KOLVEXTI-924651 format. One record per atom (N, C-alpha, C): y, x negated, z negated. Coordinates in steps of 0.05 Angstrom, whole numbers, plus 5000, padded with zeros to 4 digits. Layout:
BEGIN
YXZ ...
END
This chain:
BEGIN
733977104311 735176864328 734476974360 733077164364 732277254388 734177254407 733477114428 735177104455 738277164451 739676864452 742676894452 743676754474 743176554482 744276424510 743776644532 745976624550 746176794574 743476844590 742276594590 739476604609 738176844596 736876834568 735077034559 736777284558 739477284550 740577544548 740677694574 741277584593 741277754620 738477814629 736777694622 733677754630 733078024612 733878044593 733278294580 735078514588 737178454595 739178634604 738078744632 737678564653 736678674678 733278804678 731978714659 729478824659 729879104646 732579164636 732679414623 731179454595 730779244580 729279224554 730779394531 729279534521 730479684498 728379614476 729379424460 727579294440 728679444414 726379564399 726679654374 727079964377 727580094353 728280364356 730380454342 732380264339 734680314319 736080574328 737180734306 738980924317 741880864325 742281004346 745480934360 747181124348 749480974344 751681134336 754081124352 755481324361 757081294382 759681194377 761781354360 764081234354 766081254375 767081514380 769081564403 767881694425 768981714445 768281864467 765481724478 763781894495 761581774507 762081644534 764781584541 765081394562 765081514588 763181714588 763081864618 762081654639 761181724663 760381594688 760381694711 763481764713 763081924739 762881764769 762981494761 763081334793 760781154788 758581194783 756780954778 756180784807 756680524809 756080384828 754480144824 753780074798 752279844790 750079914770 747879804770 746079854750 744579584745 745279464720 743779194712 745079154685 746378884685 747178774662 750078714657 751478774641 754078664633 754178474611 755078264612 754878044591 757377924588 758477964564 761477864554 762677894532 764477824519 765577884490 766578214494 766078324468 767378604460 770278574459 771978704469 774978744474 775878974456 773979164454 775279404443 773079634438 773879854422 771580034414 772780264421 770480494426 770680734431 770280814454 767880844469 765380694451 765480394448 765180214472 765479934473 766579834500 768479684497 769279564525 768679264527 766779204550 765778954557 766678884588 767978654590 768678594615 770178794633 771678924616 773579114631 772679404634 769979414627 768979714633 768379854601 769080144606 768580284580 766080394582 764680254566 761280384566 761280574543 760280834550 759581024533 757080894513 756780944493 753980864474 752781084461 753581344467 751581584460 748681524470 746681484456 744181464463 743181164465 744881024463 744680694466 742780584441 741280394441 739980274425 741380004416 741479894391 742779644383 740479474373 740379244386 738379044379 739078774371 737778634361 738878344355 737278264330 737277984323 735877854298 737077754279 740177804284 741977714264 743577884247 742178054242 743778244226 745678444235 745978444265 747878604274 745978824287 745579054279 743279274286 744979524294 747279554290 748379874295 751279794303 752579984319 754779984326 756979904310 756979984284 759079944268 758779664255 756979484265 757079204255 758279024278 758879104298 759778994320 762578894314 763878634320 766478594320 767578504349 770478534350 771478424378 771078144375 770578004404 769977744411 767377694411 765377834398 762377804399 761477814428 760177644435 759077604464 756377824463 756178044477 754178204477 752978224504 750678344507 749578394533 749178744534 750278864554 750079134552 747879234576 745779304573 743979464593 744979714603 745979764626 746780024634 747780024666 749180204667 750680274692 753680304687 755280254711 757980264710 758880304742 761380374739 762980444766 765480304771 766680314794 768780214805 771380314787 770780554775 772980724757 772980574734 771380384725 771780244697 770480414677 768580604683 766880784662 764280684668 762480694645 759980644648 758180774623 755580714626 753780814604 752080574597 751680534572 749980364560 747680484552 745180344562 742280454546 741880314527 743079994522 742379834497 744279624496 745179574474 746579354468 745379114452 745478894459 744878624448 746378464439 746078344413 747678144401 746377914384 746877684389 745277474376 747377264370 747477104348 749076894344 748576644363 750676504370 750576234384 749576034370 750976004344 750875774323 751375934298 749875794277 750675924248 750075704232 751975664210 750775454193 753875394173 753475194159 755675064144 757574934159 760374964150 762674804169 762374564157 761874334175 761674064166 764673954169 766273984191 768873904193 770574144210 772774134205 774574314220 777474194221 778774184246 781074124254 783074404265 785474394259 786674654270 789574584273 790774554298 793374494303 794474764299 796474794281 798175064277 799675144302 800974924315 803175004332 801475044359 799674914363 797974994393 795875194389 795175274363 793375484356 790675394372 789375114363 787175034373 786274804358 783474804357 781974664338 778874584343 778174474326 774974434331 773674434308 771074644307 769374674283 766674534289 765674374270 762674234274 761074304256 758674434270 756674574257 754074394266 752774274243 750174114251 750573944268 753073814271 753973614290 754573674319 754773944323 755774064346 758674154343 759974064363 762974164365 763474394381 765374574369 765774824376 768974844381 769774874402 772774954407 773675184397 775575224387 776575494379 779475484387 781175714394 783575714402 784775994399 786776014412 788676284401 787176524404 785376554424 784076774433 781276794414 780476624400 778276634385 778876834362 777177054357 777277244336 775977094311 777577064290 776776974261 776677214240 774277254236 773477424210 772477324185 773077434164 772277334137 773777074130 775076944140 776676684137 778476604159 781176534149 782876424173 782676154178 783376054202 783075774204 783875624183 786075674172 787075494150 785275494123 783975734119 782175754098 779775564105 778875584125 776575394134 776775124134 779374994145 780374774140 780474654111 781574834093 782174744069 779374754052 777374904062 774974884049 773574644055 773374494079 772374214085 773873984074 776474044071 777973834061 778373754031 777274014019 777773973987 780174143978 781674233999 783974343987 783774623976 781274703979 780174963960 777674983956 776675093934 774075073923 772075293939 772775393959 770875563975 769475383993 766775563996 764675374013 763675594032 764275564053 763575764078 761475664094 759975894100 758375894132 759176034153 759175974176 759976164193 757776214214 758476434227 756576564250 758676524272 757876424294 759576374323 758476494348 759776614356 759276694386 760976594404 759476464425 761176344448 759776244465 760776094484 759075944506 758575664505 756375534510 755675314511 756675174541 758074974536 759374814564 757874614571 758674484595 756574294606 755874054590 757573954571 757673714559 756273824531 754874004530 753274074504 755074174480 757774244481 759574294462 760274604468 761074734452 761775034458 764775114455 765075384468 767675494460 767075754450 768475804427 768176034411 769476254419 768676544423 770176754422 770476924397 768376834379 768476974354 767376784335 768776774310 767876644286 767976804261 765576864255 765277034225 764576864202 766276874180 765776664161 764976804135 762976734114 761976824094 762276614072 763176674050 763576514032 760976524008 760476303999 757976263986 758376443958 760276503952 759876723923 758976973934 758777033956 757477313963 754677273972 753277023971 750777003971 749876943998 748176744006 747476674032 744676754033 744177054041 741677154041 741277254076 738777314080 738277414108 738577174127 740377254150 740877114170 742676854162 744176894142 746176694132 744376484124 742076484110 740776294099 739976094116 739376114141 738575904155 740675804180 740175564190 741975484206 740875514239 742775594256 741575674283 743575494302 741975404321 742975174341 742075244370 743375194392 741975194417 742974974429 741374904452 741774664468 739474554487 740274374497 738774224514 736873994504 734274004505 732173834490 732373514504 732773334484 732773024497 731572864474 730872624483 729572434466 727072554453 725572704468 723272804457 721372604448 720672664424 718572454414 716172604400 714772474384 712572634368 713472804345 713573034349 714373294333 717273194322 718973104344 721973124339 723473114362 725673204365 727573154394 730073194381 732273184400 735173194397 736473404410 738073534401 740573684416 743073644410 744273474432 746673354430 747073174403 745372994399 745072844379 743872924352 743473174350 742573274323 739773254328 738273124309 735173104304 733873354300 731773464311 730673694306 727473624295 726573674274 723973614265 722273894268 720473904289 718874134296 716174144285 715173974267 712473984253 711574274241 713074384235 712274664221 713574894240 714474844263 715775064276 714175244286 714875504290 713275684307 715075744330 713175714352 714275774380 714376024392 717076154402 717176364413 717276374443 716276594458 716476584487 715376324500 713376204486 712275914499 710875764476 710075554479 708175364462 709475084461 708274974443 709074634439 709574514465 706774584487 707174394507 708674454526 709974674521 712374764538 715574604532 715374494511 717474344503 717674054522 719674074534 720373814553 723173714556 723373524561 726573414565 727573614586 730073634576 731973854599 731474094594 729474244576 729774554576 731474604551 732274874555 734574974534 732675084517 733375064489 731775194470 733975304447 733175444428 734575604404 732675514384 734275404365 732475324340 733975444315 731975554303 732975574273 731175434251 732775414231 731575244207 733675194186 733074974172 734574834150 735474564149 737874504146 738674234149 737974084122 736573844129 736073644107 736973384115 738773274101 740173004105 740772954136 741873154142 743273094176 740873154198 738373274187 736273354210 735973624204 735073724225 734474084224 731274064226 730574184204 727774204205 726974574213 725774504237 725574774252 723374954238 723875244240 722275394230 721275554251 723375584269 722475744296 724075614321 722975604345 723775494366 723375714390 725675784405 725075934426 725775814453 724775884475 725475744498 727575944510 729175844528 731575994539 731075954569 729176034581 729276014611 729176294627 729076504617 728876754629 731276754648 730476934669 732676964693 732477254700 734377364716 734777634728 732277654746 731777924750 729778034773 731878014793 730577994820 731778034847 733178284847 735578274860 737178474866 738478624845 738478554825 740078664798 743178604804 744278794792 747378794792 748278614769 749978464770 751178294747 754178304742 754778314719 757278324709 757878134688 759177884694 758777664670 761577524673 762677454645 764877264646 764677084624 766176874627 766076654609 767376374625 766376144613 767775954627 766075784644 767375684667 766275564687 765075284680 762375244681 761074994666 760774804685 760974804712 760574634731 762774734757 764274524763 766774634780 765074724810 766974854825 766174964850 765674684870 763374684884 762774484906 763174564933 765474484947 765574604974 762774554996 761374404990 759574395005 757074575004 756574614975 754074814973 755675114969 758375114966 759775364960 758875494937 758075344918 757275434889 758875304865 758675454841 759575344821 757675454799 757775374771 756475454754 757975604726 756875834720 758275964699 756376044677 756775914652 754676004633 752175914642 751975724659 749275614669 748275734692 748975934699 748176074725 749775944750 748275894772 749075864792 750376104808 752676054819 754776294830 755076184855 754176374876 754476334906 757276444915 758876334928 761176434941 760876464969 761376704982 760676695011 763076835023 763076885050 765376985060 766077285051 764277445040 764877725031 765677665003 765877494988 767277464961 769977544958 770477744947 773477814941 774277684917 776477484923 778277324898 780277494893 780177584871 782777744861 784777564849 787277724851 789677584838 790377354856 791077104847 791976884859 790076674860 787476744849 785676544843 784076434875 783976194877 782776084898 780075844888 778675824906 776275654901 776475454886 779775284887 780175024878 780475084848 781475344840 781675354816 778975404799 776875424813 774675454797 773375164787 774975104768 774574804754 773074884723 771874654716 770674654695 772474784672 771874934654 773375064636 774775294643 775175374666 776475584678 775075864668 776576034657 775876314649 775876544667 773476634677 773676794700 771377044695 771677234708 769977464711 768077444741 765677454738 764277514763 762777784764 762777924788 761378154791 759778094820 756778134816 755478054840 752478174838 751078024852 747678074855 746277844856 743977874836 742377654830 740177644852 739677374867 738177384893 736877094890 733977144883 732776864885 733776634868 734576694842 735576544825 738676484824 740176584840 742876524845 744376764846 746276784830 748477014831 750377004854 749777184874 751777164896 754177384890 756677214887 759277334878 760277584896 760777804889 761777984905 764877964902 765677964872 768377934863 768777764844 770977594842 771377354823 774477404812 775077484789 777377484774 778277334755 780477244753 781177034734 781777154704 781077034685 781477114656 782876854639 784276674659 785876504651 788576584649 790076554627 792776634626 795276414639 796876484648 798676294658 801576344645 801376534628 804376594613 803676654589 806276614566 805776724539 808576834533 808477004515 810577154510 810577234475 812577204459 812777254432 815677394426 815477634419 817877834413 816978054399 819278254404 819078514388 818278724405 816578904398 816279134410 818579314411 820179424434 822579534440 821779804444 820379824459 818780144467 815880124475 814780404478 812080394484 811780634503 810480584526 810180804546 806680864551 806081084566 803581154572 801181104545 802481194524 800581194500 800380944491 801880764494 801580454487 800480314507 799780384533 798280164552 800080034563 803380094555 805379984571 807579914546 807979634545 809979634522 812279474533 814979514523 817079334527 817479124502 817478884511 817278694488 819478474493 821278514476 823778324480 824678314510 824878554521 825778534550 823278524574 821078454562 818578384582 817378644582 816678764609 814378964608 811778854606 810378954586 807478824585 805679064585 803879024606 801579244612 798879164599 797879294585 795279274571 793379374592 790579244590 787979354609 786079374587 783779484601 781079504585 780179234577 781379024590 780178794574 781978674558 784278774549 786078654538 785078674502 784978464488 784378404463 786178434445 786478644429 788378724410 787078594379 787978334367 786678304348 787578444320 785578474301 786178634278 785278444257 786878284247 786178084226 785778234196 784778074180 784578144150 781878284143 780078394158 777878474149 775678314147 774478224124 772578094115 769778124132 768477884140 766177904156 763978064138 762478214148 760278374132 761378664130 764178664128 764978984126 764979104149 764279314154 763979504177 767079554190 767779464209 770879464212 771379574243 769479714252 770379774281 772580004282 774479944301 776980074299 776780194333 777880424338 777380524367 779980394377 779480404402 781980254424 784480464418 783780714417 786380874411 787480814385 786080744365 787880654344 788980394345 787680214363 789079924362 791679994380 791480154395 794180254413 796480354393 795180574379 796880694359 798180534339 796380304328 797580114310 799979934321 800479934344 802679774356 805279924354 806779834337 809579994334 811779864342 814180024346 816579884355 817679744331 818179544340 819479304321 817179094311 814779184316 812479004311 813278734325 812278494310 812478264327 810078154336 809678084364 807078044378 807677764393 805077644389 804677424407 802777494426 803077434452 801977514476 801277304495 798677324502 797877114528 796877304550 797377254575 796777374596 797177254623 797677444643 798377334672 801177484679 802777334692 805077444705 804177644724 805977834730 805877994754 808478074766 808478104788 811178184805 811078544807 809078684797 809178934800 811279054782 812479284787 814279434770 816779274764 817479094780 819978914772 819078674761 816578624753 815878414740 815078414715 813178284703 812578284676 809978154668 808378214648 806078074638 803678254634 801178164645 799078314640 797678184619 797078324595 796478214569 793278184573 792677924567 789777864562 788977884530 791177764510 790477784486 793477804470 793077984451 795378044434 794778024401 796477904391 796177854360 798777974347 798378094325 800978124312 801777904291 804177854285 805177684269 807577704250 808377554234 810977654219 812977444223 813277324252 814977124256 817477274267 819377134277 821877294291 822877124309 821976894321 822676724342 822076894370 824076904387 823277014412 822976744430 820676774442 819876534463 817976624484 818576484504 816876554529 815976274547 813976284557 812976104576 811976234604 813176114623 812676234649 813876094674 813676264697 815076104724 817276264732 819276124739 821776204746 821676354775 822076644776 822476744799 825376764811 827376714795 829776764812 831476564793 833676454806 835476254792 838376254801 840276274786 843076264789 844376044779 847175994779 848375824762 848375884732 848376124724 848076154698 845876354688 843876414704 841776574694 839076484708 837176544694 834076524701 832576714694 830776804715 829377084709 826176944708 824677024689 822076974685 820377254672 818577304686 817077534683 818777784683 820277784702 822378004705 824878034686 825077834667 827077834647 829277664654 831877754658 833777564665 835277504637 835377224636 836477084611 838976904622 841076934602 843976864610 843976534593 844676344609 845876134595 848576164583 848776074558 851476184543 852475884531 854975874520 856375644512 854675474491 852975594475 851675444455 848575394466 847775474493 845175404498 844475104501 841975054494 841074784494 838974724523 839874544535 838774494561 840274524581 838874554609 841074594633 839174714651 840174914672 838874974695 839074834716 840974604715 841174484742 839074384752 837374254737 834674104754 832774254753 832474504753 830374724753 830474864774 828174954788 827975084814 825775304808 826175494832 824375744831 821775674832 819675784818 817075734816 816375504796 818375404785 817475204762 816775314736 815175244718 814475304699 816175254674 817275434658 819375324638 818475464608 819275324589 819075424563 821975534552 822275764547 824975884536 824975994507 826575894492 827176044469 829676224468 829776444462 831976634471 832376834447 834977014454 835577174428 836377414444 836477684429 837777914442 840177964432 842377954444 845078014435 845878294450 845578464433 846678744442 845578804469 842878774472 841678854496 841478624518 843178384511 843078204535 841278004520 840077834538 838277604529 839177364538 839777224512 841376974515 839376694510 839376534526 837876294523 839176104499 837376074479 837675884459 837175564466 834375534477 833975324488 832175314517 831975194537 830375194557 829774884564 827074884574 825874614583 823874674602 823374444622 820674474635 818774484620 816274614631 813774604610 812174384623 811674224607 810173994614 807174024611 
END
């Protein structure tokens, strides 16, 4: 259970802690480090391997230690989507060196309920009464969303437990970046045997308290990084134990109140938990206060007004007296989607032409590789990810529109599918009587097109279904995006 929330994760990173003496295995290039500019901690989900990509930085891992208390103790056990902390150094060239990598589950236990909207690719998993939002960017391993839904509705005989890596939001719920499932038939041993939760202590009584409504009995609990007298209303804790009649019987309680050392470099990504306050010029990300000042560089088209609760961003900065002073903020929220076929590959697969749209991949792009059961060691190098994207593959892509190179899409997330419908969602960059251009792709209204261009205007967001007719892209259906 050791240290999962970003409070404690970052303390370990910035202190340069190397816990344990596990053998490190590289898997790919050593990453190099020809432009070191920062030394400290990088916390975020893994987006690729060879060695490991976190927050858009390619960290070499030769010589790195792997630590954690939830069964992830070597490089080959990492999965895309897992939130890790990397202690090391990195430069503006996107290259870095890791001295240690740490992972711990955010939540773990049996699935009580699950909803999943197939069209929206979004839903909610409930574990021990705690709600976890899942969406199209959540990496699932060991079971698909449908298999998990079927298991709790009785449509199938499977009985799953899940391990979740994600962010705790302001209301006590969670946003998952990774969901790994294990079916009871393979045995619930080791870390899978116990339930793990985290959250804020409330309704503290005699040997019992609550976390977002979940009652926690701590009569027989062992306290880590503190003692029973440190247990107070409002403190953040991580609890391991077993569920009995809707109550968690705690075997271990860990306090989550560690912070950075002053002047440490910080690289962190996640969801805004408290919106930007123009008076204090602060917002909160994963529980940390982030200070914006006149020297903060706001990338892309992001503004402070867009630093609202739930917005996904990345922050680089320096920890000073309990606050992260932001040096750079960039958005990780997508504003466009595309579904289509790969028509060509350029630059070793870093640039794709997908149904007429130029798609650029970055070191932060997550290419999901489905089908590997959780528990199997399934690391694939980023070069293999790129090589696996073949001409005529059907992709679903989320990202941000760009005006560079004639327009296109910078991909945040890519998933292969077996569909054949061409669709896009984005802003109109130009408009004529019979054509509309979105993401640099000109689409034509034809006699059987459904919808109209009459009431549309440049800058408006639209949803378009289209088809490729001998190299021309014809609109099947167009409508304003509500």
